[in-house]
PDB file with SEQRES, HELIX, SHEET and CRYST1 records, atoms N, CA, C and O in Angstrom:
SEQRES   1 A   86  MET LYS GLN PHE SER TYR VAL ILE THR ASP PRO VAL GLY          
SEQRES   2 A   86  ILE HIS ALA ARG PRO ALA GLY MET LEU VAL LYS ALA ALA          
SEQRES   3 A   86  LYS ALA LEU ASP SER THR ILE THR ILE GLU LYS THR GLY          
SEQRES   4 A   86  GLY LYS SER ALA THR ALA THR LYS LEU MET ALA VAL MET          
SEQRES   5 A   86  GLY LEU GLY ILE LYS GLN GLY ASP GLU VAL THR VAL THR          
SEQRES   6 A   86  ILE ASP GLY GLY ASN GLU GLU ALA ASN LEU GLN THR MET          
SEQRES   7 A   86  GLU GLN PHE PHE GLN ASP HIS LEU                              
HELIX    1 AA1 ALA A   16  LYS A   27  1                                  12    
HELIX    2 AA2 LEU A   48  GLY A   53  1                                   6    
HELIX    3 AA3 GLU A   71  HIS A   85  1                                  15    
SHEET    1 AA1 4 LYS A   2  VAL A   7  0                                        
SHEET    2 AA1 4 GLU A  61  ASP A  67 -1                                        
SHEET    3 AA1 4 THR A  32  LYS A  37 -1                                        
SHEET    4 AA1 4 SER A  42  THR A  44 -1                                        
CRYST1    1.000    1.000    1.000  90.00  90.00  90.00 P 1           1          
ATOM      1  N   MET A   1     147.367 -48.092  65.055  1.00  0.00           N  
ATOM      2  CA  MET A   1     148.475 -47.242  65.500  1.00  0.00           C  
ATOM      3  C   MET A   1     149.027 -46.507  64.317  1.00  0.00           C  
ATOM      4  O   MET A   1     149.430 -47.148  63.347  1.00  0.00           O  
ATOM      5  N   LYS A   2     149.068 -45.235  64.341  1.00  0.00           N  
ATOM      6  CA  LYS A   2     149.698 -44.404  63.334  1.00  0.00           C  
ATOM      7  C   LYS A   2     150.913 -43.622  63.839  1.00  0.00           C  
ATOM      8  O   LYS A   2     150.929 -43.246  65.011  1.00  0.00           O  
ATOM      9  N   GLN A   3     151.907 -43.365  63.032  1.00  0.00           N  
ATOM     10  CA  GLN A   3     153.073 -42.549  63.469  1.00  0.00           C  
ATOM     11  C   GLN A   3     153.460 -41.586  62.390  1.00  0.00           C  
ATOM     12  O   GLN A   3     153.152 -41.783  61.215  1.00  0.00           O  
ATOM     13  N   PHE A   4     154.145 -40.531  62.800  1.00  0.00           N  
ATOM     14  CA  PHE A   4     154.878 -39.673  61.945  1.00  0.00           C  
ATOM     15  C   PHE A   4     156.078 -39.120  62.677  1.00  0.00           C  
ATOM     16  O   PHE A   4     156.098 -38.994  63.902  1.00  0.00           O  
ATOM     17  N   SER A   5     157.126 -38.780  61.839  1.00  0.00           N  
ATOM     18  CA  SER A   5     158.297 -38.095  62.437  1.00  0.00           C  
ATOM     19  C   SER A   5     158.302 -36.672  62.057  1.00  0.00           C  
ATOM     20  O   SER A   5     157.790 -36.275  61.011  1.00  0.00           O  
ATOM     21  N   TYR A   6     158.900 -35.886  62.938  1.00  0.00           N  
ATOM     22  CA  TYR A   6     158.986 -34.459  62.732  1.00  0.00           C  
ATOM     23  C   TYR A   6     160.260 -33.881  63.329  1.00  0.00           C  
ATOM     24  O   TYR A   6     160.667 -34.257  64.428  1.00  0.00           O  
ATOM     25  N   VAL A   7     160.911 -32.928  62.568  1.00  0.00           N  
ATOM     26  CA  VAL A   7     162.080 -32.296  63.078  1.00  0.00           C  
ATOM     27  C   VAL A   7     161.689 -30.952  63.604  1.00  0.00           C  
ATOM     28  O   VAL A   7     161.163 -30.139  62.844  1.00  0.00           O  
ATOM     29  N   ILE A   8     161.922 -30.663  64.893  1.00  0.00           N  
ATOM     30  CA  ILE A   8     161.494 -29.449  65.514  1.00  0.00           C  
ATOM     31  C   ILE A   8     162.197 -28.232  64.894  1.00  0.00           C  
ATOM     32  O   ILE A   8     163.425 -28.212  64.816  1.00  0.00           O  
ATOM     33  N   THR A   9     161.451 -27.235  64.460  1.00  0.00           N  
ATOM     34  CA  THR A   9     162.033 -26.026  63.835  1.00  0.00           C  
ATOM     35  C   THR A   9     162.000 -24.861  64.745  1.00  0.00           C  
ATOM     36  O   THR A   9     162.746 -23.915  64.491  1.00  0.00           O  
ATOM     37  N   ASP A  10     161.189 -24.819  65.818  1.00  0.00           N  
ATOM     38  CA  ASP A  10     161.088 -23.743  66.786  1.00  0.00           C  
ATOM     39  C   ASP A  10     162.476 -23.484  67.355  1.00  0.00           C  
ATOM     40  O   ASP A  10     163.126 -24.419  67.822  1.00  0.00           O  
ATOM     41  N   PRO A  11     162.954 -22.222  67.330  1.00  0.00           N  
ATOM     42  CA  PRO A  11     164.321 -21.888  67.740  1.00  0.00           C  
ATOM     43  C   PRO A  11     164.564 -22.292  69.199  1.00  0.00           C  
ATOM     44  O   PRO A  11     165.711 -22.576  69.544  1.00  0.00           O  
ATOM     45  N   VAL A  12     163.574 -22.333  70.056  1.00  0.00           N  
ATOM     46  CA  VAL A  12     163.814 -22.745  71.456  1.00  0.00           C  
ATOM     47  C   VAL A  12     163.247 -24.132  71.813  1.00  0.00           C  
ATOM     48  O   VAL A  12     163.230 -24.521  72.981  1.00  0.00           O  
ATOM     49  N   GLY A  13     162.807 -24.830  70.842  1.00  0.00           N  
ATOM     50  CA  GLY A  13     162.341 -26.246  71.038  1.00  0.00           C  
ATOM     51  C   GLY A  13     160.942 -26.235  71.666  1.00  0.00           C  
ATOM     52  O   GLY A  13     160.181 -25.282  71.503  1.00  0.00           O  
ATOM     53  N   ILE A  14     160.632 -27.281  72.364  1.00  0.00           N  
ATOM     54  CA  ILE A  14     159.319 -27.409  73.058  1.00  0.00           C  
ATOM     55  C   ILE A  14     159.502 -26.940  74.498  1.00  0.00           C  
ATOM     56  O   ILE A  14     159.846 -27.691  75.411  1.00  0.00           O  
ATOM     57  N   HIS A  15     159.240 -25.607  74.632  1.00  0.00           N  
ATOM     58  CA  HIS A  15     159.367 -24.968  75.977  1.00  0.00           C  
ATOM     59  C   HIS A  15     157.910 -24.859  76.522  1.00  0.00           C  
ATOM     60  O   HIS A  15     156.978 -25.415  75.940  1.00  0.00           O  
ATOM     61  N   ALA A  16     157.751 -24.157  77.611  1.00  0.00           N  
ATOM     62  CA  ALA A  16     156.457 -24.079  78.339  1.00  0.00           C  
ATOM     63  C   ALA A  16     155.219 -23.742  77.449  1.00  0.00           C  
ATOM     64  O   ALA A  16     154.228 -24.472  77.468  1.00  0.00           O  
ATOM     65  N   ARG A  17     155.291 -22.653  76.690  1.00  0.00           N  
ATOM     66  CA  ARG A  17     154.103 -22.215  75.953  1.00  0.00           C  
ATOM     67  C   ARG A  17     153.674 -23.184  74.908  1.00  0.00           C  
ATOM     68  O   ARG A  17     152.500 -23.553  74.878  1.00  0.00           O  
ATOM     69  N   PRO A  18     154.622 -23.657  73.977  1.00  0.00           N  
ATOM     70  CA  PRO A  18     154.151 -24.653  72.943  1.00  0.00           C  
ATOM     71  C   PRO A  18     153.837 -26.006  73.580  1.00  0.00           C  
ATOM     72  O   PRO A  18     152.997 -26.743  73.063  1.00  0.00           O  
ATOM     73  N   ALA A  19     154.502 -26.352  74.706  1.00  0.00           N  
ATOM     74  CA  ALA A  19     154.174 -27.610  75.377  1.00  0.00           C  
ATOM     75  C   ALA A  19     152.735 -27.531  75.856  1.00  0.00           C  
ATOM     76  O   ALA A  19     151.952 -28.463  75.677  1.00  0.00           O  
ATOM     77  N   GLY A  20     152.401 -26.401  76.469  1.00  0.00           N  
ATOM     78  CA  GLY A  20     150.987 -26.254  76.963  1.00  0.00           C  
ATOM     79  C   GLY A  20     149.989 -26.325  75.819  1.00  0.00           C  
ATOM     80  O   GLY A  20     148.932 -26.939  75.966  1.00  0.00           O  
ATOM     81  N   MET A  21     150.300 -25.707  74.675  1.00  0.00           N  
ATOM     82  CA  MET A  21     149.426 -25.766  73.550  1.00  0.00           C  
ATOM     83  C   MET A  21     149.297 -27.225  73.016  1.00  0.00           C  
ATOM     84  O   MET A  21     148.226 -27.675  72.610  1.00  0.00           O  
ATOM     85  N   LEU A  22     150.410 -27.903  73.043  1.00  0.00           N  
ATOM     86  CA  LEU A  22     150.428 -29.371  72.548  1.00  0.00           C  
ATOM     87  C   LEU A  22     149.539 -30.212  73.470  1.00  0.00           C  
ATOM     88  O   LEU A  22     148.739 -31.028  73.012  1.00  0.00           O  
ATOM     89  N   VAL A  23     149.703 -29.985  74.808  1.00  0.00           N  
ATOM     90  CA  VAL A  23     148.916 -30.777  75.758  1.00  0.00           C  
ATOM     91  C   VAL A  23     147.362 -30.493  75.522  1.00  0.00           C  
ATOM     92  O   VAL A  23     146.529 -31.398  75.481  1.00  0.00           O  
ATOM     93  N   LYS A  24     147.079 -29.214  75.379  1.00  0.00           N  
ATOM     94  CA  LYS A  24     145.606 -28.871  75.106  1.00  0.00           C  
ATOM     95  C   LYS A  24     145.123 -29.487  73.873  1.00  0.00           C  
ATOM     96  O   LYS A  24     144.005 -30.002  73.864  1.00  0.00           O  
ATOM     97  N   ALA A  25     145.882 -29.483  72.801  1.00  0.00           N  
ATOM     98  CA  ALA A  25     145.533 -30.108  71.475  1.00  0.00           C  
ATOM     99  C   ALA A  25     145.416 -31.644  71.679  1.00  0.00           C  
ATOM    100  O   ALA A  25     144.484 -32.260  71.161  1.00  0.00           O  
ATOM    101  N   ALA A  26     146.302 -32.224  72.387  1.00  0.00           N  
ATOM    102  CA  ALA A  26     146.267 -33.682  72.550  1.00  0.00           C  
ATOM    103  C   ALA A  26     145.037 -34.150  73.349  1.00  0.00           C  
ATOM    104  O   ALA A  26     144.440 -35.184  73.049  1.00  0.00           O  
ATOM    105  N   LYS A  27     144.679 -33.360  74.372  1.00  0.00           N  
ATOM    106  CA  LYS A  27     143.589 -33.677  75.262  1.00  0.00           C  
ATOM    107  C   LYS A  27     142.248 -33.641  74.499  1.00  0.00           C  
ATOM    108  O   LYS A  27     141.301 -34.349  74.843  1.00  0.00           O  
ATOM    109  N   ALA A  28     142.200 -32.802  73.460  1.00  0.00           N  
ATOM    110  CA  ALA A  28     140.955 -32.679  72.722  1.00  0.00           C  
ATOM    111  C   ALA A  28     140.707 -33.835  71.731  1.00  0.00           C  
ATOM    112  O   ALA A  28     139.644 -33.891  71.112  1.00  0.00           O  
ATOM    113  N   LEU A  29     141.643 -34.726  71.580  1.00  0.00           N  
ATOM    114  CA  LEU A  29     141.542 -35.890  70.659  1.00  0.00           C  
ATOM    115  C   LEU A  29     141.156 -37.127  71.496  1.00  0.00           C  
ATOM    116  O   LEU A  29     141.376 -37.218  72.704  1.00  0.00           O  
ATOM    117  N   ASP A  30     140.537 -38.107  70.709  1.00  0.00           N  
ATOM    118  CA  ASP A  30     140.162 -39.338  71.316  1.00  0.00           C  
ATOM    119  C   ASP A  30     141.153 -40.475  71.164  1.00  0.00           C  
ATOM    120  O   ASP A  30     140.799 -41.647  71.291  1.00  0.00           O  
ATOM    121  N   SER A  31     142.398 -40.118  70.891  1.00  0.00           N  
ATOM    122  CA  SER A  31     143.485 -41.078  70.742  1.00  0.00           C  
ATOM    123  C   SER A  31     144.483 -40.795  71.888  1.00  0.00           C  
ATOM    124  O   SER A  31     144.472 -39.724  72.494  1.00  0.00           O  
ATOM    125  N   THR A  32     145.360 -41.812  72.166  1.00  0.00           N  
ATOM    126  CA  THR A  32     146.480 -41.644  73.032  1.00  0.00           C  
ATOM    127  C   THR A  32     147.633 -41.227  72.201  1.00  0.00           C  
ATOM    128  O   THR A  32     148.056 -41.948  71.297  1.00  0.00           O  
ATOM    129  N   ILE A  33     148.189 -39.986  72.512  1.00  0.00           N  
ATOM    130  CA  ILE A  33     149.280 -39.411  71.725  1.00  0.00           C  
ATOM    131  C   ILE A  33     150.540 -39.534  72.562  1.00  0.00           C  
ATOM    132  O   ILE A  33     150.588 -39.122  73.721  1.00  0.00           O  
ATOM    133  N   THR A  34     151.612 -40.144  71.907  1.00  0.00           N  
ATOM    134  CA  THR A  34     152.890 -40.290  72.605  1.00  0.00           C  
ATOM    135  C   THR A  34     153.949 -39.615  71.768  1.00  0.00           C  
ATOM    136  O   THR A  34     153.938 -39.726  70.542  1.00  0.00           O  
ATOM    137  N   ILE A  35     154.840 -38.935  72.398  1.00  0.00           N  
ATOM    138  CA  ILE A  35     155.956 -38.275  71.686  1.00  0.00           C  
ATOM    139  C   ILE A  35     157.243 -38.993  72.126  1.00  0.00           C  
ATOM    140  O   ILE A  35     157.477 -39.136  73.326  1.00  0.00           O  
ATOM    141  N   GLU A  36     158.064 -39.436  71.202  1.00  0.00           N  
ATOM    142  CA  GLU A  36     159.302 -40.118  71.539  1.00  0.00           C  
ATOM    143  C   GLU A  36     160.415 -39.315  70.826  1.00  0.00           C  
ATOM    144  O   GLU A  36     160.409 -39.083  69.617  1.00  0.00           O  
ATOM    145  N   LYS A  37     161.368 -38.916  71.691  1.00  0.00           N  
ATOM    146  CA  LYS A  37     162.571 -38.261  71.193  1.00  0.00           C  
ATOM    147  C   LYS A  37     163.604 -39.277  70.736  1.00  0.00           C  
ATOM    148  O   LYS A  37     163.744 -40.343  71.337  1.00  0.00           O  
ATOM    149  N   THR A  38     164.316 -38.950  69.689  1.00  0.00           N  
ATOM    150  CA  THR A  38     165.343 -39.888  69.191  1.00  0.00           C  
ATOM    151  C   THR A  38     166.333 -40.159  70.388  1.00  0.00           C  
ATOM    152  O   THR A  38     166.892 -39.242  70.989  1.00  0.00           O  
ATOM    153  N   GLY A  39     166.494 -41.431  70.671  1.00  0.00           N  
ATOM    154  CA  GLY A  39     167.328 -41.839  71.799  1.00  0.00           C  
ATOM    155  C   GLY A  39     166.472 -42.635  72.788  1.00  0.00           C  
ATOM    156  O   GLY A  39     167.023 -43.233  73.712  1.00  0.00           O  
ATOM    157  N   GLY A  40     165.135 -42.662  72.624  1.00  0.00           N  
ATOM    158  CA  GLY A  40     164.331 -43.550  73.447  1.00  0.00           C  
ATOM    159  C   GLY A  40     163.392 -42.917  74.485  1.00  0.00           C  
ATOM    160  O   GLY A  40     162.458 -43.578  74.939  1.00  0.00           O  
ATOM    161  N   LYS A  41     163.619 -41.660  74.866  1.00  0.00           N  
ATOM    162  CA  LYS A  41     162.804 -41.033  75.849  1.00  0.00           C  
ATOM    163  C   LYS A  41     161.472 -40.728  75.273  1.00  0.00           C  
ATOM    164  O   LYS A  41     161.385 -40.202  74.163  1.00  0.00           O  
ATOM    165  N   SER A  42     160.382 -41.050  76.017  1.00  0.00           N  
ATOM    166  CA  SER A  42     159.018 -40.808  75.483  1.00  0.00           C  
ATOM    167  C   SER A  42     158.157 -40.242  76.563  1.00  0.00           C  
ATOM    168  O   SER A  42     158.476 -40.326  77.749  1.00  0.00           O  
ATOM    169  N   ALA A  43     157.017 -39.640  76.128  1.00  0.00           N  
ATOM    170  CA  ALA A  43     156.055 -39.078  77.107  1.00  0.00           C  
ATOM    171  C   ALA A  43     154.662 -39.060  76.443  1.00  0.00           C  
ATOM    172  O   ALA A  43     154.515 -38.948  75.226  1.00  0.00           O  
ATOM    173  N   THR A  44     153.695 -39.173  77.286  1.00  0.00           N  
ATOM    174  CA  THR A  44     152.290 -39.007  76.838  1.00  0.00           C  
ATOM    175  C   THR A  44     152.040 -37.527  76.598  1.00  0.00           C  
ATOM    176  O   THR A  44     152.359 -36.700  77.452  1.00  0.00           O  
ATOM    177  N   ALA A  45     151.472 -37.182  75.442  1.00  0.00           N  
ATOM    178  CA  ALA A  45     151.363 -35.725  75.096  1.00  0.00           C  
ATOM    179  C   ALA A  45     150.385 -34.964  75.934  1.00  0.00           C  
ATOM    180  O   ALA A  45     150.309 -33.744  75.785  1.00  0.00           O  
ATOM    181  N   THR A  46     149.601 -35.608  76.837  1.00  0.00           N  
ATOM    182  CA  THR A  46     148.644 -34.958  77.680  1.00  0.00           C  
ATOM    183  C   THR A  46     149.251 -34.557  79.042  1.00  0.00           C  
ATOM    184  O   THR A  46     148.590 -33.981  79.906  1.00  0.00           O  
ATOM    185  N   LYS A  47     150.540 -34.893  79.180  1.00  0.00           N  
ATOM    186  CA  LYS A  47     151.166 -34.653  80.481  1.00  0.00           C  
ATOM    187  C   LYS A  47     152.200 -33.539  80.274  1.00  0.00           C  
ATOM    188  O   LYS A  47     153.244 -33.804  79.677  1.00  0.00           O  
ATOM    189  N   LEU A  48     151.966 -32.341  80.726  1.00  0.00           N  
ATOM    190  CA  LEU A  48     152.795 -31.143  80.476  1.00  0.00           C  
ATOM    191  C   LEU A  48     154.227 -31.329  80.988  1.00  0.00           C  
ATOM    192  O   LEU A  48     155.186 -31.084  80.257  1.00  0.00           O  
ATOM    193  N   MET A  49     154.363 -31.741  82.186  1.00  0.00           N  
ATOM    194  CA  MET A  49     155.773 -31.858  82.769  1.00  0.00           C  
ATOM    195  C   MET A  49     156.597 -32.946  82.102  1.00  0.00           C  
ATOM    196  O   MET A  49     157.815 -32.840  81.955  1.00  0.00           O  
ATOM    197  N   ALA A  50     155.862 -34.033  81.691  1.00  0.00           N  
ATOM    198  CA  ALA A  50     156.523 -35.136  81.023  1.00  0.00           C  
ATOM    199  C   ALA A  50     157.080 -34.684  79.639  1.00  0.00           C  
ATOM    200  O   ALA A  50     158.204 -34.985  79.237  1.00  0.00           O  
ATOM    201  N   VAL A  51     156.150 -33.905  78.932  1.00  0.00           N  
ATOM    202  CA  VAL A  51     156.608 -33.402  77.611  1.00  0.00           C  
ATOM    203  C   VAL A  51     157.767 -32.440  77.749  1.00  0.00           C  
ATOM    204  O   VAL A  51     158.737 -32.519  76.994  1.00  0.00           O  
ATOM    205  N   MET A  52     157.678 -31.534  78.702  1.00  0.00           N  
ATOM    206  CA  MET A  52     158.799 -30.613  78.875  1.00  0.00           C  
ATOM    207  C   MET A  52     160.054 -31.304  79.347  1.00  0.00           C  
ATOM    208  O   MET A  52     161.161 -30.902  78.992  1.00  0.00           O  
ATOM    209  N   GLY A  53     159.889 -32.356  80.155  1.00  0.00           N  
ATOM    210  CA  GLY A  53     161.019 -33.182  80.626  1.00  0.00           C  
ATOM    211  C   GLY A  53     161.789 -33.878  79.553  1.00  0.00           C  
ATOM    212  O   GLY A  53     162.919 -34.306  79.790  1.00  0.00           O  
ATOM    213  N   LEU A  54     161.215 -34.012  78.356  1.00  0.00           N  
ATOM    214  CA  LEU A  54     161.934 -34.644  77.265  1.00  0.00           C  
ATOM    215  C   LEU A  54     163.201 -33.787  76.812  1.00  0.00           C  
ATOM    216  O   LEU A  54     164.193 -34.296  76.291  1.00  0.00           O  
ATOM    217  N   GLY A  55     163.058 -32.486  77.061  1.00  0.00           N  
ATOM    218  CA  GLY A  55     164.172 -31.596  76.658  1.00  0.00           C  
ATOM    219  C   GLY A  55     164.334 -31.440  75.181  1.00  0.00           C  
ATOM    220  O   GLY A  55     165.462 -31.393  74.690  1.00  0.00           O  
ATOM    221  N   ILE A  56     163.248 -31.356  74.452  1.00  0.00           N  
ATOM    222  CA  ILE A  56     163.363 -31.289  73.008  1.00  0.00           C  
ATOM    223  C   ILE A  56     163.788 -29.966  72.509  1.00  0.00           C  
ATOM    224  O   ILE A  56     163.173 -28.956  72.852  1.00  0.00           O  
ATOM    225  N   LYS A  57     164.820 -29.915  71.709  1.00  0.00           N  
ATOM    226  CA  LYS A  57     165.387 -28.614  71.218  1.00  0.00           C  
ATOM    227  C   LYS A  57     165.224 -28.513  69.668  1.00  0.00           C  
ATOM    228  O   LYS A  57     164.854 -29.468  68.986  1.00  0.00           O  
ATOM    229  N   GLN A  58     165.508 -27.374  69.204  1.00  0.00           N  
ATOM    230  CA  GLN A  58     165.461 -27.162  67.715  1.00  0.00           C  
ATOM    231  C   GLN A  58     166.408 -28.205  67.067  1.00  0.00           C  
ATOM    232  O   GLN A  58     167.516 -28.465  67.536  1.00  0.00           O  
ATOM    233  N   GLY A  59     165.890 -28.785  65.951  1.00  0.00           N  
ATOM    234  CA  GLY A  59     166.711 -29.818  65.265  1.00  0.00           C  
ATOM    235  C   GLY A  59     166.552 -31.251  65.707  1.00  0.00           C  
ATOM    236  O   GLY A  59     166.977 -32.173  65.010  1.00  0.00           O  
ATOM    237  N   ASP A  60     165.930 -31.450  66.887  1.00  0.00           N  
ATOM    238  CA  ASP A  60     165.669 -32.784  67.359  1.00  0.00           C  
ATOM    239  C   ASP A  60     164.524 -33.374  66.535  1.00  0.00           C  
ATOM    240  O   ASP A  60     163.571 -32.695  66.154  1.00  0.00           O  
ATOM    241  N   GLU A  61     164.677 -34.707  66.277  1.00  0.00           N  
ATOM    242  CA  GLU A  61     163.605 -35.408  65.550  1.00  0.00           C  
ATOM    243  C   GLU A  61     162.819 -36.141  66.597  1.00  0.00           C  
ATOM    244  O   GLU A  61     163.372 -36.788  67.486  1.00  0.00           O  
ATOM    245  N   VAL A  62     161.447 -36.023  66.469  1.00  0.00           N  
ATOM    246  CA  VAL A  62     160.560 -36.737  67.339  1.00  0.00           C  
ATOM    247  C   VAL A  62     159.680 -37.629  66.511  1.00  0.00           C  
ATOM    248  O   VAL A  62     159.423 -37.368  65.335  1.00  0.00           O  
ATOM    249  N   THR A  63     159.214 -38.710  67.156  1.00  0.00           N  
ATOM    250  CA  THR A  63     158.222 -39.635  66.548  1.00  0.00           C  
ATOM    251  C   THR A  63     156.982 -39.491  67.321  1.00  0.00           C  
ATOM    252  O   THR A  63     157.011 -39.656  68.540  1.00  0.00           O  
ATOM    253  N   VAL A  64     155.865 -39.188  66.691  1.00  0.00           N  
ATOM    254  CA  VAL A  64     154.517 -38.976  67.356  1.00  0.00           C  
ATOM    255  C   VAL A  64     153.736 -40.214  66.912  1.00  0.00           C  
ATOM    256  O   VAL A  64     153.624 -40.558  65.736  1.00  0.00           O  
ATOM    257  N   THR A  65     153.202 -40.857  67.971  1.00  0.00           N  
ATOM    258  CA  THR A  65     152.387 -42.086  67.798  1.00  0.00           C  
ATOM    259  C   THR A  65     150.934 -41.754  68.208  1.00  0.00           C  
ATOM    260  O   THR A  65     150.714 -41.181  69.275  1.00  0.00           O  
ATOM    261  N   ILE A  66     150.011 -42.089  67.422  1.00  0.00           N  
ATOM    262  CA  ILE A  66     148.564 -41.966  67.609  1.00  0.00           C  
ATOM    263  C   ILE A  66     148.005 -43.284  67.756  1.00  0.00           C  
ATOM    264  O   ILE A  66     148.159 -44.088  66.837  1.00  0.00           O  
ATOM    265  N   ASP A  67     147.338 -43.625  68.857  1.00  0.00           N  
ATOM    266  CA  ASP A  67     146.836 -44.982  69.111  1.00  0.00           C  
ATOM    267  C   ASP A  67     145.407 -44.905  69.606  1.00  0.00           C  
ATOM    268  O   ASP A  67     145.124 -44.243  70.605  1.00  0.00           O  
ATOM    269  N   GLY A  68     144.477 -45.599  68.889  1.00  0.00           N  
ATOM    270  CA  GLY A  68     143.098 -45.644  69.284  1.00  0.00           C  
ATOM    271  C   GLY A  68     142.312 -44.449  68.781  1.00  0.00           C  
ATOM    272  O   GLY A  68     142.879 -43.467  68.303  1.00  0.00           O  
ATOM    273  N   GLY A  69     140.977 -44.551  68.899  1.00  0.00           N  
ATOM    274  CA  GLY A  69     140.136 -43.484  68.396  1.00  0.00           C  
ATOM    275  C   GLY A  69     140.190 -43.347  66.916  1.00  0.00           C  
ATOM    276  O   GLY A  69     140.469 -44.310  66.201  1.00  0.00           O  
ATOM    277  N   ASN A  70     139.925 -42.149  66.443  1.00  0.00           N  
ATOM    278  CA  ASN A  70     139.926 -41.853  65.033  1.00  0.00           C  
ATOM    279  C   ASN A  70     141.377 -41.546  64.608  1.00  0.00           C  
ATOM    280  O   ASN A  70     141.747 -40.380  64.478  1.00  0.00           O  
ATOM    281  N   GLU A  71     142.176 -42.564  64.398  1.00  0.00           N  
ATOM    282  CA  GLU A  71     143.659 -42.358  64.315  1.00  0.00           C  
ATOM    283  C   GLU A  71     143.982 -41.572  63.020  1.00  0.00           C  
ATOM    284  O   GLU A  71     144.916 -40.772  63.061  1.00  0.00           O  
ATOM    285  N   GLU A  72     143.308 -41.732  61.921  1.00  0.00           N  
ATOM    286  CA  GLU A  72     143.662 -40.982  60.702  1.00  0.00           C  
ATOM    287  C   GLU A  72     143.447 -39.508  60.860  1.00  0.00           C  
ATOM    288  O   GLU A  72     144.332 -38.712  60.548  1.00  0.00           O  
ATOM    289  N   ALA A  73     142.225 -39.108  61.365  1.00  0.00           N  
ATOM    290  CA  ALA A  73     141.919 -37.735  61.579  1.00  0.00           C  
ATOM    291  C   ALA A  73     142.811 -37.143  62.587  1.00  0.00           C  
ATOM    292  O   ALA A  73     143.266 -36.019  62.374  1.00  0.00           O  
ATOM    293  N   ASN A  74     143.122 -37.811  63.712  1.00  0.00           N  
ATOM    294  CA  ASN A  74     143.911 -37.329  64.801  1.00  0.00           C  
ATOM    295  C   ASN A  74     145.378 -37.213  64.285  1.00  0.00           C  
ATOM    296  O   ASN A  74     146.063 -36.265  64.669  1.00  0.00           O  
ATOM    297  N   LEU A  75     145.859 -38.097  63.470  1.00  0.00           N  
ATOM    298  CA  LEU A  75     147.220 -37.923  62.836  1.00  0.00           C  
ATOM    299  C   LEU A  75     147.291 -36.656  62.025  1.00  0.00           C  
ATOM    300  O   LEU A  75     148.298 -35.954  62.112  1.00  0.00           O  
ATOM    301  N   GLN A  76     146.302 -36.321  61.251  1.00  0.00           N  
ATOM    302  CA  GLN A  76     146.318 -35.140  60.449  1.00  0.00           C  
ATOM    303  C   GLN A  76     146.307 -33.921  61.343  1.00  0.00           C  
ATOM    304  O   GLN A  76     147.010 -32.949  61.068  1.00  0.00           O  
ATOM    305  N   THR A  77     145.546 -33.951  62.377  1.00  0.00           N  
ATOM    306  CA  THR A  77     145.455 -32.817  63.331  1.00  0.00           C  
ATOM    307  C   THR A  77     146.813 -32.576  64.048  1.00  0.00           C  
ATOM    308  O   THR A  77     147.229 -31.437  64.261  1.00  0.00           O  
ATOM    309  N   MET A  78     147.471 -33.675  64.401  1.00  0.00           N  
ATOM    310  CA  MET A  78     148.734 -33.567  65.118  1.00  0.00           C  
ATOM    311  C   MET A  78     149.834 -33.076  64.112  1.00  0.00           C  
ATOM    312  O   MET A  78     150.660 -32.229  64.452  1.00  0.00           O  
ATOM    313  N   GLU A  79     149.816 -33.602  62.943  1.00  0.00           N  
ATOM    314  CA  GLU A  79     150.808 -33.171  61.966  1.00  0.00           C  
ATOM    315  C   GLU A  79     150.717 -31.657  61.713  1.00  0.00           C  
ATOM    316  O   GLU A  79     151.694 -30.910  61.680  1.00  0.00           O  
ATOM    317  N   GLN A  80     149.412 -31.277  61.535  1.00  0.00           N  
ATOM    318  CA  GLN A  80     149.212 -29.859  61.312  1.00  0.00           C  
ATOM    319  C   GLN A  80     149.589 -28.988  62.486  1.00  0.00           C  
ATOM    320  O   GLN A  80     150.055 -27.866  62.286  1.00  0.00           O  
ATOM    321  N   PHE A  81     149.408 -29.454  63.684  1.00  0.00           N  
ATOM    322  CA  PHE A  81     149.804 -28.733  64.867  1.00  0.00           C  
ATOM    323  C   PHE A  81     151.359 -28.595  64.843  1.00  0.00           C  
ATOM    324  O   PHE A  81     151.867 -27.484  64.992  1.00  0.00           O  
ATOM    325  N   PHE A  82     152.042 -29.597  64.677  1.00  0.00           N  
ATOM    326  CA  PHE A  82     153.517 -29.605  64.683  1.00  0.00           C  
ATOM    327  C   PHE A  82     154.037 -28.646  63.582  1.00  0.00           C  
ATOM    328  O   PHE A  82     154.995 -27.915  63.834  1.00  0.00           O  
ATOM    329  N   GLN A  83     153.460 -28.627  62.418  1.00  0.00           N  
ATOM    330  CA  GLN A  83     153.888 -27.793  61.377  1.00  0.00           C  
ATOM    331  C   GLN A  83     153.595 -26.286  61.723  1.00  0.00           C  
ATOM    332  O   GLN A  83     154.384 -25.386  61.434  1.00  0.00           O  
ATOM    333  N   ASP A  84     152.476 -26.098  62.320  1.00  0.00           N  
ATOM    334  CA  ASP A  84     152.085 -24.691  62.653  1.00  0.00           C  
ATOM    335  C   ASP A  84     152.813 -24.055  63.834  1.00  0.00           C  
ATOM    336  O   ASP A  84     153.103 -22.859  63.864  1.00  0.00           O  
ATOM    337  N   HIS A  85     153.104 -24.968  64.851  1.00  0.00           N  
ATOM    338  CA  HIS A  85     153.635 -24.418  66.138  1.00  0.00           C  
ATOM    339  C   HIS A  85     155.006 -24.881  66.541  1.00  0.00           C  
ATOM    340  O   HIS A  85     155.609 -24.269  67.422  1.00  0.00           O  
ATOM    341  N   LEU A  86     155.512 -25.886  65.970  1.00  0.00           N  
ATOM    342  CA  LEU A  86     156.808 -26.426  66.416  1.00  0.00           C  
ATOM    343  C   LEU A  86     157.836 -26.548  65.251  1.00  0.00           C  
ATOM    344  O   LEU A  86     158.966 -26.984  65.469  1.00  0.00           O  
TER     345      LEU A  86                                                      
END                                                                             
């Protein structure tokens, strides 16, 4: 299991379009990706409504957990996705 933390920089947070892109990116990986918002709410990154339901806004810190599969490569992929899109 690998983890990284990230502070959301997108001015509107994780709304429909970036959430959809995140789900698509997570589904392409062979690991289970979980996003946890500070405060304890979490969601599997492959479930669009669950990700949007977290209500993640600009400035919120999230912890992303990668479990199973090629964890190291998938960690790098997810970190790059967050830096590029969120």
